[in-house]
C-alpha positions, 0 to 999 in steps of 0.5 A, a space after each residue: 499500499 506504500 504508506 509509511 509511518 514515523 516515530 517522534 524520534 524519526 524512525 519509520 516503518 512501511 505499512 503493508 496490508 490492512 489486517 483489522 478495523 474497528 470503531 475507532 481505528 485501523 490495524 496495518 501490518 508492519 514491514 519489520 523483522 519483529 512481529 509488529 502491527 501499526 494502529 492509525 486512528 484518523 479521527 479521534 474526538 480530540 486529536 491532542 488528547 489522543 497523541 497525548 494519551 498514546 505518549 504517556 501509555 509509551 512512557 509507562 511501558 517502561 514504569 515498574 507497575 506496567 514492566 510487570 504486566 509485561 513480563 512472560 512469554 507470550 506477551 499478554 498485552 499489545 502495548 504501545 512501542 512507539 507513537 508514530 503519525 502518517 498523512 492519510 491518503 490525501 496528504 492533507 491532515 496528520 493521522 495518529 497511531 502506535 506500533 505494537 507487537 502483533 498478537 497472531 504470532 502467538 494467538 488466535 482470536 478470542 472468538 474462535 474459542 467461543 463457537 463450536 465451528 471455529 473451535 474445530 476449525 481453529 482449535 481442534 483439540 480445545 475442550 471444556 478444561 481449555 475454556 477454564 483456563 482461558 477464563 482463569 488466564 483472563 480473570 488473572 489478567 483483569 485482576 492484575 491490570 485492576 491492581 496496577 490502576 488500569 480499567 479497561 472500560 470496554 472488555 469484549 471478545 473483540 479485543 482479546 486473544 487466545 491459544 490453543 492451551 487456554 492463554 489469554 492475551 488483550 489489545 486496544 490498550 489505547 481506549 483504557 481508563 488510567 492516571 498519569 500523574 494528576 491527569 486522568 485518561 478516561 475510558 471513552 467506549 462500551 459495546 452492547 452485551 458487554 456493558 455493566 447495566 449501571 453503565 447502560 443508558 448512562 451519559 457520554 461521560 459516565 466513567 467505568 470502573 472495576 466493577 463495571 470490568 468485572 460485569 464484563 468478565 463474568 459475560 465472557 467467563 460465562 461464554 467460554 464456559 457455556 460454549 459460547 452462550 451469552 448469560 443474557 441470550 434468549 427470548 422474553 418468557 413473558 411473550 414480549 419481543 427480543 430487543 437486545 442483550 442489553 435490554 435483557 441485562 437491564 430487565 435481569 433475563 438471564 437463564 442463571 439468575 431466573 430460569 422462568 425469564 428467558 427461552 432458549 433453543 433446546 440446543 443450548 448447553 444445560 445450565 447445570 453443567 457448571 460446578 456449584 461455586 462458580 454457578 453462584 459466582 455468576 449469579 451474584 455477578 449478574 444480579 448484585 452489582 454491590 456485591 458483584 465478584 472481583 477479578 481476583 475472585 473469579 481466578 481463585 474460584 477458576 483455579 479451584 475448578 482446575 485443581 486434580 480431581 476437579 474434572 472428569 472425562 467422559 466414558 463415551 467421548 475422550 473429548 468430552 470434559 466436565 466437572 466432577 460434580 455432575 454425574 453424566 456428561 452435559 456434551 453427551 445430552 447435547 450431542 443427542 440433540 444434534 448439537 455437540 460443543 466439543 466434537 473433537 478434531 475432525 476425522 481424516 478423510 480416509 
């Protein structure tokens, strides 16, 4: 495409193909020996504030609170490495952004773990244990971010990554809420289906907090453990029209909270596949904002479910794993309805 970006120190990178886009910007490949990509944001609400935000994140990369977050392999965060800018297609206006680690070299899109078809294609050996490990990795990452004063604000599948062992990474760091000295860089974004009820319909200036992140974490953990099923999915059981996840959130329509509130297809995973302690955490997260479990609480509970002896292998299908609390296999129940969430790797053609 011939577009070049330059950093404040004069270093240049040539961009290659566009590999993604979102509500704020575009992501491009970078012609570099290292696995890098560049995000460009053509029209931020306040260009100067956005440049300042990215510059502070680049600087914080070397601060003790962030160094720990970026330790380990593979890296868990696509942190801004350098602020860059380029002219737009007409050459008239400056377009700002940053260079970051290309998460594709170690991960796959998080959504690949959320649907049976994508799992079988991209993560064929994933089991319910993989989903548990991914939920645990996400909870630990979020707990670490909160401990260092960061609020994600717009936690959703589109800014998450996962690998075949259940490790999790996160991108879109530039949309987080954080402080630098006395300055607060506010979270700006929210996504339907992952927005805490107290933020739905709230004025645009309403700030996210760790509790709103914890709501999104609970939604994502439910999707992971329920084979992709959103906790607020379902048609209103009172005969009203289905409007949206957010409408169900505001009206408390959630199978785990009130089994009679929604109608789900027969192919949905059974609610009782969850261990009791996790089911209770979900109920608390979705019905009581004042006592919503924290990311650290989720991490402890999920780690306990991965302890030796807590998972059972199905006698019929070795790819079916489930909690020992359940006397029979929930995935075989699904398979009888032609909707097996974990069928295992595709058989090779003979």
